[in-house]
N, C-alpha and C positions, 0 to 999 in steps of 0.2 A: 386492292391497295389499302383501303380503310382497315381491313382485317389485319394486314401486316403491321400497320402503324399501331393498331390497338395492341397487338401481340408484343411489339417492341416496348410500348409504354408499360404494359403489365410486367414484363421482365425487368425493365429498369426500375420500376417502382418496387418490385419485390426485392431486388438487390439493395436498393436504398434502405428498405425497411430492415433487412437482415444486417447490413453493414453500417448503416447510418448511426448517428449519435443516439437515437432513441433506444436501439437495441443494446448499444454499449452502456448507456445510462442504466438500463434495466439490469445488465450484468453487474455493474458497479453497485447498484442498490442491493442486489442479492448478496454480493460480497460484504457490504456494510452490515447487513443483517446477520451474516455468518460471523463477522467480527464481534457483533453484539453478544453472541453466545460465549465468546472468549474474553471480551472486555466488558465493562459495564457502560454501555452506550445508551441505556434505556432513557435516561433523563435528557439525552441529546436528540432522540428521535421524535420528530413531530408527526406522530401517527394520524393526527386529525387535520394535518395541513393539506395544502393544495395537491391533490392526487399523490400524496406521499412523496413529495419532492425532496430527495436526499440532499440536494444542494442547499436547502434551508436548515439542515441539521447543524447544531453547534459542533465546531471542530472540523467541519467539512467545507472546503472552498472549491468552487468549480470555475471553469473557464466560462465567462458570460456568453460567448459566442457558440461554443460547442456543447456546453452543459456537462462536460467531462470533469471528473474530480482531478484537481491539480494539487491540493494540499490536504493532508490528514493530520490533525493535531489531537493525538490520542494519549496525551501524557497523564500520568497520575490517576489512572482509572481502576486498575485491577485490585489494588489492595483493599479498597473500601468494601468490595463485594466478596473477594475470595481470600482475604487475609494475606499473609506474607509468604505464601508458598510459591517457589520458583516454578516457572512453566516454560514451555517451548511453543513458539508461534508457528503454525503451519503456513509457510511462506506462499503456498498455493493460493491462499486467500487474497494475496496482493496482486495476483495475475490480471484481474480485470482492469486495474487502474493504470492503463497505458499512457495516460497524460500526467501521471503523478510526478510532481517536481519536488515536493517536500513531505517527509514522513517523520512525525514526532511520536516516538514510543517511550519517551523517558519515564523513569520511575514507575514501572509496571511489574517489577519482579521477574523480568524476562531473563531466561537462562540461555536462550539461543533460538535457532531456527530448526524447523523440520523442512528440509529442502524439497522442492518439487521433484517428481520422478525424472524429469528431463532437466539436467543441471543448467543448460543454457536458456531454458524457457524464461526464467526469472529475469535474466539480463536483457533478453530481447523485449520482453513486455515492459520492464521498468527502465527502458532506454533513456528516459527523460529525467529520472530521479537524480537530483543534484544535492539535496540536503537530507541527511539521515541522522536523527538524534536518538541515540540509544543510551544516553547518560543515566546514571543512577539505577542501573540494573545489575544483575548478577550473571553476566555473560560468561559462557565458556567458549572454547575455540571452535565450536560448531558454526558460529557466525562467520568465521573468517573465510570459509570456502565460498560463501555467497557474496560477501563484500567485494572480493577481488574480481567478480564477474560483471559488476555494474560500471560500464565505461563512463557514464556521465557524472558519477559521484564526485562532487567538488568539496563538500563539507561533511565530514564524518565526526559527530560529537560522541565521545566515549567517556566523558568525565565520570569518575567513580563507578566504572562499569565492571570492575573485577578483572580487567585485562591488563597485562603489562608485557613489556618486551618489545620486539620489533615485529611490525606487521607489514606484509607486502600487499599493497592494494594498487591496482591499475598501473602496474609497471613501476611503482614508486615504493620506497620503503618509508614507512611512517614510524616514528618512535612513539610508543604509547607510554604515558606516565600515569602511574596509579596515584590519584589524588587522595590524600589522607584527611 
């Protein structure tokens, strides 16, 4: 009987370690470090901090209970390091952030997204994303295919984003106005 109880404990503990918030936090930390190669997050990363806790980094907010990333404020980072060259974000880098509610990428010379290989993967992983700020970028229409797949999206900020016309997002048509 003790052997069976020990076996159940080991299995449950193993599942908790694999699926619990620590494993997910680790995936999020790896994703943040990958974003660092794309954006300039170096001044935000507290490498000497308490066991490299990404929730303490500037621009990163986490749920205090789960420790999962809920908000990324990554505006105005790219041009200081990379100049004014337009670039495309690999959207797969965002997949680990399953609790993400707000993503701010404004003013980073973003041209669009490189979509994940599985198109529905982003919408299922970012199912809690409510606010997306892509203002002051140089977006092309590659971004539109992804925007329409995020069902929870409530606020889409596209001021001075180089888009104009009518946009179909989440079953609604939004009129985009090019701000001059």
